[in-house]
N, C-alpha and C positions, 0 to 999 in steps of 0.2 A: 504493500500500500504506500509506503514512504517513497519508493522508487517512482511510482506512478505520479505522486504529488510533485516530486522533484522535476520530472519531465515536463510538467505543466507550468513551471515557473519561468517567467522572464524577469531578469533583473536589469534595469536600465543602466546602472553604473558598473555592471559585470562583477559585483561582489559575489562571494559565495552564497548560494540561495538560502541555506539554513541560517547563515549570519544575518542576511537581509530580513528573513522572516522574524528572527529573534528580536530585532529592533522595533517591531511593529507596536505602535501605540494605538493607532486608529485603523480599523479594518472595515471594509465594505464588501458585502456579498450581494451581487446582483444577478438577475437571471440572464441578461443578454449584454452583448457588447453595446456600450454607450449608456446603459442603465446607471453605472457607477457615477459617471460624470454628470448625469442629470440629478441623481438623488443624494449623493454624498459629497457635494461641494463643500459643506462645512468642514468635513475631515480633510479634504484635499487642501483647503486654504489654511487650516490650522497647522498642517505639517509642511507646507510649501516653503522651502529654504529655511527650515527650522531644524537646527542641530539636535534638539531635544525630543522632537516628536516625528514619527515616521508613519507614513500611510501605505497600507497594502490593499490591493484590490483583488477580488476573486469573482470571476465571471463563470457562471455555471454551465451555460449551453453553448453550442457550437455555431449558432447563427444560420443554420441551414434553412430554416423556415422563414427567413426574412422576406417581407414583401418587397418587390422590386419593380422598377419601371425605368423609362428613359434609357440612359447609357448602360444600365445594369439589367435591363429587362430580360435578356437572353443568357445571363450568367447562370451556370449550373449551380446546384446545391454545394457541390464540393468546392467549386471556385469561390462561391460566396463565403463559405466557412473560412477559407484561407484569407480572403480579403478582409473580412471582419475581424479576424484574429490579429492581422497586421495593423489594422486601424486601432484596435484596443491597445496593442503594445506601443504604438506611436503616442497615444494619449498618456500612457504611463511615463514615457520619456518627457513629454511636455510638462506634465504635472509633477515630475521628479518623485515618482512613487518609489518606495523601498523595493517593492516587488509587485508583479502582476501575475496572478494565477488564472489559468483558463482550463477548466476541468473537462470541457468537451462533451458533456452529456447532451442528449437530445431532449427537446421540450416535452415530448410525450412520456419520456421516462420519469422526468421530474414531477409530472402531475400524477403519477401512480402512487396511491397511498402506501402500498407495500414495497416500493422501490427503496432499497437501503443504501444504494451506491453513493448518493449525495451525502446523506448524513454521515456515512463512514468517512468519506473524503474530508468532510468538514471537521470531523473528530481530529484527523491528522493536522489539518490547518490550524485549528484552535490550540492544539497541544504544542505547536511550534511557534505560534505568534503571541499567545496570551495577551490579547489587546485589552486596553482599558475601555475603549469605546467601540461599539459595532453599529454599523448602518446596514439596513436591508430594506426590503419593500414594506409598505404599510399593509395592514390586514384588510383594508377596504379597497385596495387596488382592483381595477376591473379586468386586469389581465391575469388569467388563472395561473399561468406559469410563475408570475411574480408572487402571488399569494402562496403557492406551493413552496417556493424557495424560502420565503419568510418562515413558514411552518417548519421546514427542515432546519433552519438556523436555530430556531427556538429549541427543537428536539436536540440538536447537537450540543447546545450550551447547557441544557438540562442534564446531559450525560456527564458534565464536568463536575468536579467536587465544588461545593459552594465557595470555598476560599480562592479558587482559581478562575472563577467566572468573571466576565467583564463587569465593569462598574455600571455601564449604561448600554441599552439596546434601543435603537431608534428605528421606527418604521417611516420611511420617507416617501415623498411624492414622485410618482412617475405617471402612471395611467389613471390616477385620480388625485386631484388637488385636495388639500386638507384644510382649506380656509373655512369650511363649514363647521369644524369642530368648535365647541365652546372654548372661549379663550383660556380658561383654566386647564383645559385638556391639551392645549397646543404646546409644542416645543418650537420656539422661534429662533432660528439661526440667522444672525446678521451676516449676510454674505456680500456685503457691499465692496469688499476689497478685490483687487486684481480683475477688473472687468475684462481686460484684453485676454488674460489667461482663461477666464470662463468661456469666452467665445472660441478661443483656440482649441480648447478641450472638446468642444461640440462640433466645430466645423471639420475636425479631423475625420469625422465619419462621412466621407464623401459618398459612400454607397447608400447612405440613408438620405442625405440631403438631395443629391442628384437623382436618387431613386424614388423621390416623391414624399419624403418626410422631413420637413425643414425644422428639425428639433432645436437648432440654435435659436431661431427667432421665438419659437414657442416657449422654450425653457427660460430664456432671459426675460421674455415678456411676463411669464408667470411670476418670476422672482420680483420684478419691478411692481407688478400688480399686487402681490402679497404685501409689499411694503406700504403702498399707497392705501390699500383698502383694509389694513389691519385695524386701525383706530379711526372711527368717524369724527372724534372730538379733539384730535390732536394733530399737529403737523407731523409729517413723516419723520420717524426716528432713524430710519436707515433708507438707503437707496435701493437695496435688494434684500429680500427675506426668503429663506427656504423654511418650510414647515414640516414638522414630523410629529408622529404620535409616539409617546414614551412607552415602549414595550418592556421596560425593565421590570415591572411587577411580574411578568411571566417567567422571568429567569431568577427571581427571588423566591417565588412561591410555586413549587412544582404542582401543588394541588389546584391552582387556579387554571381553569380550562380556558382555551382560546375563545369558544363561544360565550362563556360567561364574561370574559374581559371585554369582548366587542359589544355585548348587550349593555354593559354598564356605560359605554361611550354613547350608544344610541339613547339610553335613558337620560344621560346628562344633557344631550341636545334637546330631547323632548321636554325635559323639565325647564330648560332655559326658554324655549319658545312658548311654552304654556304660561310661564310666569310673566313674560313680556306681554302676551295677549291679554291675560287676565287683568294686568295692571292698567293697560290702555282702555280696556272695556269696562273698567270699574267693577270687576267681579272679585 
C-alpha cells in the first residue's frame, strides 16, 4: 500500500516524498483535478511561501469522466486523464505545495458504499502527513462523487486514534455554495490575498476552461460575492471570502452520525427563518 501511495506523489521541489508528506500542516482531499484549487484556497494561501506551514493536496479520481467540448471534444478518456493529471501537478508547482497526491480511482468506485480502496489509501496518507487542518467537500454538495469523498475522509480520520486526528475538518464549497447557512454555522475564510495566484491556480486547467467550464470566473466571482453579501448591515470586511461548514464535530465524536449532523444544520436554518418571519409578522 505504501509503494502505491509513493507512486502517486508528485513533489514540486523534488524533495523525498515521505519527507514532503511529513511536513504537511494543511491537507486537502478533493474528488477531481481542480477541486482543490476551488475549495481549499484558505490552506493554499496560509502555506504559500510560509516556511512554517506546508500544504499537501490529494486528488482522488483520474479525470476520465470529465465533460469536454471545443478543442478537447474528441480527446479520449485516457488522454484526458493524462492531461488533467499534468494540469493538477502544474497547479501544485504554482501554489508551491509540499506534495501533490493523485490516487487515480474512478468516480464510480468512489461512490460505491462498500469500496474500501479510498479509505485504505487515505489511512496511509493521514499516517504520513498528520495534518492539523483538513479540507474536503461539504456534505451538501450536489455532486455525488464529492459527497462520497467527504464521507471517506471522515471514515479514515475516525480510524485514527483521537490524539493523532486533525484539529479541524472543513467541508468547502464547490458544487454548492454555503452562503445559505446561518451565520453561526459558517466558517468564513478571508481569502483576499494573492489575487493573481488565485487566478493562476484556476486558469492552469485549460481542459476545463477551453472545454466549456470557466471555473476561474465562476470561483473568483463567488468569493467576491461571498464578501459583499455576507453582512447586509456593514461595509465589506474582506474583498474575497470562502465559506465552509465545520465538520470537526464528526471527527471528535464517533457516535455522531452524518445524517444527524446534517439534520441539525437544516434545523438551525429552519429555526432562523421561522424566527425572522414570526418577528416580522408579529407572531
